[in-house]
Structure formats: C-alpha cells, structure tokens
C-alpha positions in Angstrom: 0.0 0.0 0.0 1.3 3.5 -0.9 -1.5 5.9 0.1 -4.3 6.4 2.6 -7.6 7.5 0.9 -10.4 9.2 2.8 -13.7 9.1 0.8 -16.4 11.4 2.2 -19.9 9.7 2.3 -22.2 12.6 3.2 -22.4 16.3 3.9 -21.0 19.1 1.8 -18.0 17.0 0.8 -20.0 13.9 -0.3 -18.2 11.7 -2.9 -15.0 13.8 -2.6 -11.7 12.1 -1.7 -8.5 13.1 0.2 -5.4 11.2 -0.5 -2.2 11.1 1.5 1.2 9.4 0.8 2.1 6.9 3.5 5.8 7.6 3.4 5.1 11.3 4.4 2.4 10.5 7.0 3.1 10.6 10.8 -0.5 11.4 11.8 -3.7 12.2 9.9 -5.8 14.8 11.8 -9.5 15.6 11.4 -11.4 18.7 12.6 -12.7 22.2 11.9 -9.3 23.7 12.7 -7.7 24.9 9.4 -4.4 23.2 10.4 -6.1 19.7 10.3 -5.1 17.3 7.4 -8.8 16.7 6.7 -10.7 19.9 7.4 -14.5 20.3 7.7 -16.5 23.5 7.2 -16.9 25.8 10.2 -20.7 25.1 10.2 -20.1 21.4 10.8 -21.2 21.8 14.4 -20.9 18.1 15.2 -17.2 18.3 14.6 -14.7 19.7 17.2 -11.8 21.9 16.2 -9.4 19.0 16.8 -11.8 16.0 16.7 -9.7 12.9 16.0 -6.5 11.5 14.5 -5.3 8.4 12.7 -1.7 7.2 13.4 0.2 4.4 11.6 1.8 1.7 13.7 5.6 2.3 13.6 6.2 -1.5 13.9 3.7 -2.5 11.2 2.9 0.1 8.5 -0.2 -1.9 7.5 -1.9 -1.2 10.9 -3.5 2.0 12.0 -5.0 3.4 15.2 -7.9 5.8 15.5 -7.8 8.2 18.5 -10.5 10.5 19.8 -8.9 13.9 20.8 -11.4 14.3 23.8 -14.0 15.6 21.3 -17.4 16.9 22.5 -19.5 14.4 20.4 -17.3 11.4 20.2 -16.1 9.2 17.3 -17.9 6.1 15.9 -16.4 3.2 13.9 -18.9 1.2 11.9 -21.7 2.6 14.1 -19.9 1.9 17.5 -18.6 4.7 19.7 -15.0 4.3 20.6 -13.7 4.8 24.2 -10.0 4.8 23.5 -7.4 4.2 20.7 -8.8 1.4 18.4 -7.5 -0.3 15.4 -8.9 0.8 12.0 -8.8 -1.3 8.9 -9.3 -0.8 5.1 -13.1 -0.4 4.5 -14.1 0.9 7.9 -16.6 3.7 8.1 -15.9 6.5 10.6 -18.5 9.0 11.8 -17.5 12.3 13.7 -20.3 12.7 16.2 -23.9 11.4 16.0 -25.3 12.6 12.7 -22.0 14.1 11.8 -19.9 13.6 8.7 -19.0 10.1 7.7 -16.0 8.9 5.6 -14.6 5.6 4.3 -11.1 4.7 5.4 -9.2 2.8 2.6 -5.7 2.0 1.5 -4.4 2.2 -2.1 -3.6 -0.5 -3.2 -5.7 -2.5 -0.7 -3.9 -5.0 1.6 -3.2 -8.4 0.0 -5.2 -10.2 2.7 -8.4 -8.4 1.6 -8.2 -9.6 -2.1 -10.3 -12.6 -3.1 -8.4 -15.7 -4.3 -8.8 -16.8 -7.9 -11.6 -19.4 -8.3 -10.4 -22.8 -9.7 -12.7 -24.3 -12.4 -13.3 -28.1 -12.3 -12.2 -29.0 -15.9 -13.8 -32.5 -15.8 -17.1 -31.1 -14.7 -16.9 -28.3 -17.3 -16.3 -30.7 -20.2 -19.0 -33.4 -19.6 -20.5 -35.0 -22.7 -23.7 -33.7 -24.1 -26.7 -35.3 -22.5 -28.8 -37.5 -25.0 -32.6 -37.2 -24.5 -34.9 -40.1 -25.1 -36.9 -39.9 -28.3 -40.6 -40.1 -27.6 -42.6 -42.8 -29.4 -44.6 -41.6 -32.4 -48.2 -40.6 -31.5 -51.1 -42.8 -32.8 -54.0 -40.9 -34.3 -57.4 -42.3 -33.8 -60.1 -41.3 -36.3 -63.2 -39.8 -34.6 -66.6 -40.4 -35.9 -68.2 -37.6 -38.0 -70.2 -35.0 -35.9 -73.8 -35.4 -35.5 -76.5 -32.7 -35.6 -77.2 -30.6 -32.4 -80.5 -31.5 -30.7 -82.7 -29.5 -28.4 -81.4 -31.0 -25.2 -77.9 -30.1 -26.2 -78.9 -26.5 -26.9 -80.5 -26.3 -23.4 -77.4 -27.7 -21.7 -75.3 -25.1 -23.5 -77.5 -22.2 -22.4 -77.4 -23.4 -18.8 -73.6 -23.6 -18.9 -73.4 -20.0 -20.3 -75.6 -18.7 -17.5 -73.6 -20.5 -14.8 -70.3 -19.1 -16.3 -71.7 -15.5 -16.1 -72.8 -15.9 -12.5 -69.3 -17.2 -11.6 -67.7 -14.2 -13.3 -70.0 -11.8 -11.4 -69.3 -13.6 -8.1 -65.5 -13.5 -8.8 -65.7 -9.7 -9.7 -67.6 -9.0 -6.5 -65.1 -11.0 -4.4 -62.2 -9.2 -6.1 -63.8 -5.8 -5.2 -64.4 -6.9 -1.6 -60.8 -8.2 -1.4 -59.4 -4.9 -2.7 -61.6 -3.0 -0.2 -60.2 -5.2 2.6 -56.7 -4.6 1.5 -57.2 -0.8 1.3 -58.9 -0.7 4.7 -56.1 -2.9 6.2 -53.5 -0.6 4.7 -55.2 2.5 6.1 -55.4 0.9 9.5 -51.8 -0.1 9.4 -50.7 3.4 8.3 -52.8 5.0 11.0 -51.3 2.7 13.6 -47.8 3.4 12.3 -48.4 7.2 12.4 -49.7 6.8 16.0 -46.7 4.8 16.9 -44.3 7.3 15.3 -46.1 10.1 17.0 -45.8 8.3 20.3 -42.0 7.8 19.7 -41.7 11.5 18.8 -43.5 12.5 22.0 -41.3 10.2 24.0 -38.1 11.4 22.4 -39.2 15.0 23.0 -40.0 14.2 26.6 -36.6 12.6 27.0 -34.9 15.6 25.4 -36.7 18.0 27.7 -35.7 15.8 30.7 -32.1 15.8 29.6 -32.2 19.6 29.1 -33.7 20.0 32.6 -30.9 17.7 34.0 -28.3 19.9 32.3 -29.7 23.1 33.7 -27.5 24.9 36.1 -27.8 23.3 39.5 -25.4 24.6 42.1 -26.7 22.1 44.7 -25.9 19.2 42.4 -22.4 20.6 41.5 -21.6 21.2 45.1 -22.5 17.7 46.1 -20.6 16.2 43.2 -17.4 18.2 43.6 -17.2 18.6 47.4 -15.3 15.3 47.9 -12.8 16.1 45.2 -11.9 19.6 46.3 -9.0 19.7 48.8 -7.6 22.1 51.4 -3.8 22.8 50.9 -1.4 24.1 53.6 2.3 24.8 52.7 5.3 26.6 54.0 8.6 27.4 52.2 11.9 29.3 52.5 14.3 30.5 49.8 17.7 28.8 49.8 21.0 29.2 47.9 21.6 25.9 46.2 25.4 26.0 46.3 25.8 26.9 50.0 22.5 25.4 51.2 22.1 28.6 53.2 18.7 30.3 53.8 18.3 33.6 52.0 17.3 36.7 54.0 15.8 40.1 53.2 18.4 42.6 54.5 17.2 45.3 57.0 18.9 48.4 58.4 18.4 50.5 61.5 19.5 53.8 59.9 17.4 56.9 60.2 14.5 57.4 57.7 12.3 60.5 57.2 8.6 59.6 56.9 6.0 62.3 56.6 8.4 64.9 57.8 9.4 62.9 60.8 12.7 61.1 61.4 12.2 57.5 62.3 14.9 55.0 63.4 13.7 51.4 63.4 14.5 48.2 61.4 13.9 49.3 57.8 13.9 46.9 54.7 16.4 47.6 52.0 15.6 47.4 48.3 17.9 47.5 45.2 17.3 49.0 41.8 18.9 46.8 39.2 20.5 48.0 35.9 17.4 47.1 34.0 15.3 49.3 36.3 13.6 46.5 38.1 13.4 46.7 41.9 14.1 43.7 44.2 14.5 43.2 48.0 18.3 43.3 48.9 19.2 39.6 49.5 21.8 38.1 51.8 22.6 34.8 53.5 23.6 36.7 56.7 21.1 35.8 59.4 22.3 38.4 61.9 20.4 41.4 63.2 17.0 42.2 62.0 17.3 40.4 58.6 14.2 38.4 57.8 14.1 35.0 56.1 12.5 35.0 52.6 9.6 32.6 52.7 6.0 32.3 53.8 3.2 30.0 54.9 0.2 29.7 52.6 -3.2 28.1 52.5 -5.1 27.3 49.3 -7.4 24.9 47.4 -7.0 22.3 44.8 -9.0 19.4 43.1 -8.4 15.8 42.2 -7.8 15.0 38.5 -6.8 11.3 38.6 -7.8 8.3 40.7 -4.2 7.8 41.8 -3.8 11.2 43.5 -2.8 13.9 41.1 -4.2 17.3 42.0 -4.4 20.6 40.2 -3.9 23.9 42.0 -2.3 27.3 41.4 1.4 27.7 41.0 1.4 30.5 43.6 0.0 28.0 46.1 2.2 24.9 45.4 5.4 26.7 44.3 5.1 30.3 45.5 8.7 31.1 45.1 8.2 30.8 41.3 5.5 33.4 41.2 5.3 37.2 41.4 2.4 39.3 42.7 0.4 39.0 45.9 3.5 39.0 48.1 3.2 41.4 51.0 6.6 43.0 51.0 7.2 45.6 53.8 7.2 49.4 53.0 8.5 52.0 53.6 12.1 51.2 53.2 15.5 52.3 51.8 16.2 52.1 48.1 19.7 51.7 46.8 19.5 53.1 43.3 21.3 51.8 40.3 23.9 54.7 40.7 24.5 53.6 44.3 22.7 56.4 46.0 20.4 55.5 49.0 17.0 57.2 49.0 13.7 56.7 50.9 11.4 54.1 49.3 7.9 55.1 50.5 4.7 53.2 50.7 3.0 54.6 47.6 1.1 52.7 44.8 3.9 52.9 42.2 6.5 51.5 44.6 4.2 48.7 45.8 3.5 47.8 42.2 7.2 47.7 41.4 8.1 45.2 44.2 5.0 43.1 43.4 6.7 42.0 40.2 9.5 40.3 42.1 9.8 36.5 41.6 12.1 35.1 44.4 13.5 32.1 42.4 14.4 34.4 39.5 16.1 37.1 41.5 18.9 38.7 39.5 20.9 38.8 42.7 20.7 35.0 42.8 21.8 34.4 39.2 18.5 35.1 37.4 18.5 34.1 33.7 22.2 33.1 33.8 21.7 30.6 36.6 17.9 30.2 37.2 18.3 27.5 39.8 20.9 29.2 42.1 18.0 30.2 44.3 15.2 27.7 44.9 12.3 27.3 47.3 12.6 24.7 49.9 9.3 23.3 51.0 9.0 22.9 54.7 5.6 21.1 54.3 3.0 20.7 51.6 -0.1 19.0 53.1 -3.5 18.1 51.5 -6.7 17.6 53.5 -10.1 16.5 52.2 -13.4 18.1 53.2 -14.6 17.3 56.7 -11.4 15.3 57.4 -8.6 16.0 59.9 -6.0 13.8 58.1 -3.1 15.7 56.6 -1.6 13.9 53.6 1.9 15.0 52.5 2.1 16.0 48.8 4.9 16.9 46.4 5.2 19.3 43.5 5.2 17.4 40.2 5.1 20.1 37.6 4.5 23.9 37.4 3.4 25.9 34.4 5.7 28.4 32.8 2.8 30.0 31.0 0.1 30.5 33.7 -0.7 30.2 37.4 -1.2 26.4 37.4 0.6 23.5 39.2 0.3 19.7 39.4 0.9 18.1 42.8 0.7 14.4 43.9 -0.4 12.6 47.0 0.0 8.9 47.8 -3.1 7.1 49.1 -4.1 3.4 49.1 -7.7 4.2 48.2 -8.7 5.3 44.7 -10.0 8.9 44.6 -12.9 10.4 42.7 -11.5 12.8 40.0 -13.5 15.8 38.7 -14.6 16.0 35.0 -12.4 18.3 33.0 -13.8 20.3 30.2 -12.6 19.3 26.7 -9.9 21.4 24.9 -12.4 23.1 22.6 -14.3 24.6 25.6 -11.6 27.4 25.6 -12.9 28.6 22.2 -16.6 27.8 22.8 -17.1 29.4 26.3 -19.4 32.4 26.2 -19.7 35.6 28.3 -22.5 35.3 30.8 -22.4 31.5 31.3 -23.0 30.5 34.9 -20.2 29.1 37.0 -19.6 27.7 40.5 -16.4 28.0 42.4 -15.5 25.6 45.3 -12.7 26.1 47.7 -11.6 27.1 51.2 -11.5 30.9 51.6 -9.7 32.0 54.7 -12.4 34.5 55.5 -14.8 31.6 56.3 -15.1 30.7 60.0 -12.8 27.8 61.0 -13.9 24.6 62.6 -11.3 23.1 65.0 -11.3 19.5 66.3 -9.4 18.5 69.4 -7.9 15.0 69.4 -6.5 13.4 72.6 -3.6 11.0 72.1 -4.1 7.4 73.1 -0.4 6.7 72.7 1.4 5.6 75.8 4.4 7.7 74.9 2.4 10.9 74.0 -0.2 12.0 76.4 -1.0 15.5 74.9 -4.0 16.6 72.8 -3.8 18.3 69.4 -6.2 20.7 67.8 -6.4 21.0 64.0 -8.6 22.8 61.4 -11.2 20.6 59.8 -11.9 22.1 56.3 -15.4 22.4 54.9 -15.5 23.9 51.4 -17.5 26.9 50.4 -19.7 27.2 47.3 -19.7 30.5 45.4 -22.0 31.2 42.5 -21.6 33.7 39.6 -21.0 33.9 35.9 -18.3 34.5 33.3 -18.2 38.3 33.4 -15.6 38.7 30.7 -13.3 36.5 28.5 -9.8 38.1 28.5 -7.5 36.7 25.9 -3.7 36.9 26.4 -3.0 36.5 22.7 -5.2 37.2 19.7 -5.1 39.1 16.5 -7.2 42.3 16.5 -9.1 43.3 13.3 -6.7 44.4 10.7 -3.6 43.5 12.9 -1.5 40.7 14.2 -1.1 39.1 17.6 1.9 41.4 18.3 -0.6 44.4 18.2 -2.7 42.9 21.1 -1.8 43.0 24.8 -3.7 42.1 27.9 -2.5 43.4 31.2 -4.4 40.5 33.0 -3.0 37.8 30.7 -5.1 35.0 29.4 -7.9 34.7 32.0 -11.6 34.5 32.7 -13.1 37.4 34.8 -15.8 36.2 37.1 -18.7 37.9 38.8 -17.9 36.1 42.1 -16.9 38.2 45.2 -17.5 35.8 48.1 -14.1 34.1 47.8 -10.7 35.4 48.8 -7.3 34.2 50.1 -7.4 30.4 50.5 -9.8 29.9 47.6 -6.9 30.0 45.1 -6.6 26.7 43.2 -10.2 25.7 43.6 -12.3 24.4 40.6 -14.5 26.7 38.6 -17.3 24.5 37.3 -19.8 25.2 34.4 -23.4 24.2 34.1 -22.5 20.8 32.5 -20.5 19.8 35.6 -17.1 20.3 33.9 -14.1 22.2 35.4 -13.4 25.0 33.0 -10.9 26.9 35.0 -8.7 27.1 38.2 -9.8 29.9 40.5 -6.7 32.2 40.8 -7.0 35.7 42.3 -9.1 38.7 43.2 -8.8 42.4 42.6 -10.2 45.2 44.8 -10.7 48.8 43.7 -13.0 51.6 44.9 -15.2 49.1 46.7 -15.6 46.9 43.6 -14.4 43.2 43.7 -13.4 41.3 40.5 -12.1 37.7 40.6 -10.1 35.7 38.0 -9.6 32.1 36.9 -7.0 30.4 34.8 -8.4 28.5 31.8 -8.3 24.7 32.5 -6.2 24.1 29.3 -3.1 25.3 31.2 -3.7 22.7 33.9 -4.4 19.9 31.3 -1.1 20.7 29.6 0.7 19.7 32.8 -0.9 16.3 32.6 0.4 15.6 29.2 3.8 15.6 27.3 3.4 17.6 24.1 6.1 18.3 21.5 6.8 22.0 21.1 8.7 21.7 17.8 8.2 19.6 14.7 
C-alpha cells in the first residue's frame, strides 16, 4: 500500500476524496481547525476543532490506530462509539459525532489479505458429454366419428352452462372488489397505527430531550454535592535557599534613620535594590544576623483531584510560591539603593508597591537570574493536603509547574482510589461564552474555621492536638468577561494585542478570597473550565479571575513544542 484515501460519504464533501502518501504521514488529523489534514466546514457543528486523528503503527505500516482527541460528540467506527485508541482497517466507516460527517477509510492499493483468491474451475465437470434425451414414441392418431347434428337437449345444456359461467364471473368480480376494499382498509389501519406509533415515539423522544435539558440546567446544589469530595484544602510553608551553599536567603534590614511624613524614624527598615534594567528587588543576603528576615511564607489554598491515583491541580502561587510574582506582602516604607549607588527613601506609595509586586524570588537577578535560574530555589517545609470534613493531613509533592500560567500539578499517595473531577474538553476554551453560569468551590480563609481536638491514646504521648477541619464553600456567579492573552485584532497581528491581565476569565464572584486559590471553577455541564486564581479590589468593587483549564491539562500531558 502506498496511500491512505479518505472518501467522504455525506455532507458538503460527499463523494470527494482526500489522498495522503504513507511515506510522508506521521498522523492524519480531522477537525474544523484549518491546520487539520482533513478539514471540515466551520458550520459542521458536530465536529470539534481537533476532533480525532489516525496514526500508523511504527512497527507495522499496515496497521493504523484511530484516536478521539477528547471531542465533544465522540467518534464512531462502523456505528460503534470508541472509548480509547482502536485499530482501524481498510473499508471501515468513521463518523465524527452522532449525525456528523462520515468517511470511508481505505488503502491504495488494498492490503493483500483483503483480495479474493482466484476461483479454480473443475475441468472435468466443465467438459462433460452432451446429454442425450430419449426420443418419444410416435403418436397414434385415432379417427373420430363424424359430428352429428345438435339437438334441443344439447342447446338447453349449452344455455345453462353460459348462465352458470356468467354468474361465476360476477361472483368473482364482487369477491375481487371486496378483497381490494379489505386490503385498502387494512393498509389505512396499518398506516394510522404506524403514524400513531411514530407520534408516540416523537413525543417520548421530545420528553426525553426535555428531561435531559432539565438535568443539564445549572444546578449549584448538584455541582456542590458532586465536587465537594474532590476539592481539597492545601497548607504549605517554604523558604528561599541558595543551592550551592545550602544557606537560607534573607531580606536585609537596616536601623539607619529614615524620614517619613516629615518625621525622622529610626527602626528596622527593609532595603531594596534597583537593578541596571530598572527592576526593583529586595536586597538579599545569607547573613542571618540582626533584623534580617528570612525569605519565605506560609500559605493556604485549594485544589481538586484530577486522577484516581492522587494527582491534584492547583495554582502555581499555592504549590510553588517562590516561582510566582504578585500578591507578596513586602514591607514598606524602606530604603532604596538606586542603580547609581545612592540611597533614598522608598515610601509606601502605589507605584513603589506595584514595582516590588513583580519580584519572583527564584528568578532574582541577585541570585543568578537568567544566567543561573536554579541558584535560588524554594525549599518546601511542608505541603499537606486535607479532604473536606477530614482532619488527616496527607503529604504532597510538586510534580510540575506551568511556565505559561498560574497552574501547578501536585501528587499525594493514598491506598484508596480517589474520585476525580470531570475536566472540560480542549475546545471549551474557544466555545465558552460571556454570561455562562459558573460555580467555584474552595476554602476561603475568611470563612469561620472549625477546629477539632484529638486526645492522644499513645502511651508515649499524652497530649492533645487541635487542628482545622476544612469544609468547602460554594460561590455562585458567571463569566463576566473573557480576556485573551494573545489574539489578532481586526486588521492587525497578535503582536498588536496586549492584555495586562494575561489569558484569564473574569468572574462575577466576590464571596471568595485568600485560601480559595486553586479551587475548581465549574460550568453548568458539571465540567471544570478553570482554576480559581485571584481577586482584585478597587474603589469598593471586587473582581475575581480564573486560569483556563487548558493550562492545567497541559501539565498532565507531554506535548512536543517543535516539529
């Protein structure tokens, strides 16, 4: 075989063919995305942007696998919906979604094992002698006596026979008419019964459709009950260390005099440095003397289970805070050592606070920055996960962090299988609409805490401990705005577009806060569409944000970034 041939069986491309050379084929992609090998029209609403793909088997070029790319409507092979990668053979019919476009998968030339063997003709049987038929004996003709004249009795018998024949014809005609009427009546009854049955089916289908629509309607109670057991409470603490010396890193303080609001103040004051590129960072040191304060913090947040074996998605600023800027409460006022070496007051004003908010501890230029990005790293003191209404702390570890957005993947080990949430498919990023309802679950710190005291029954420990037992909060709102981090404006390119908030969803939810970061944002279909991330407060207004789930899904996969 040299080529793969895709013959379209219905739709706008019916009877058209796409042909692909096998020696140049690594994967055959199907979808509405223009980059797909086999592209469908934008109005083919049963087809996802990246619906499915066919891959040849590297070990056997004659074998192929069909894979569903987490499409919305699924993939069917010969009328059966597939649940995972399946083998596909020459002559199989593939359908993209119920009622969607169908195509015939074939190979050119066809595989040898599909060609019929040549039929062998039995020569002896084909060359049999001509059959000789028996010749009938000659017929013997017997002379009949000459006809006699027709008498009266004969004429009467003939008239009686004619009358009888006429009556039989009339009876047969009447019977035929009655039979036809019976058939027509039976046909009408059958048709009416069929119409009634079809109408009943239509009514039943419409009722089922309405029931399904009702079930799909936004129900915060159902979502809360379904997701509560999969939403976890996260507690973590870390400090910044120098990887070479293994020493903790400190923010340097001074006790020199500082003038604030016209008054001279002498107290421990934090020192900041202005770098040659204009950025401002805390002045770092490994000296633990005096008033220097260690760089690190304790954080609480939320997360949600994404696999049965304990993988959990949360925010990067929760699981790996040292790799994130923003939200860090650095002390002001302070002293600023400018790039020219001059020391000046660094007051607590919005522009100064905005400048230090950009600082990412692990990427500090003083620690190596781009030239040695791992010279400074965060050392986790603990990273614990607790499920709703439980007091058991389960240690976790950071598996991956996103370098594109505020998302991280952590892992816990537990002998019991966990219930994962349902993640929205990749195309939800493009299909999500402004105004759609959303529910956010998590553990905001503003909620009242419930503490449980446990007395030890251990002979060696006779003290009691008291721990927080988390109970998640349900917050209801909608997608207030879709903010895209990269898109081409009308008449321009992606380079002409900039979003100060990055690629994010703005929510109309204001009952969350610190501690809710990392919780799931769920749509009306019961799918996680985003990771709750942050809030913004200005002039009494509260706006919250969530990271699109695609950035979390990327951490669960290994994707090539170059071809």
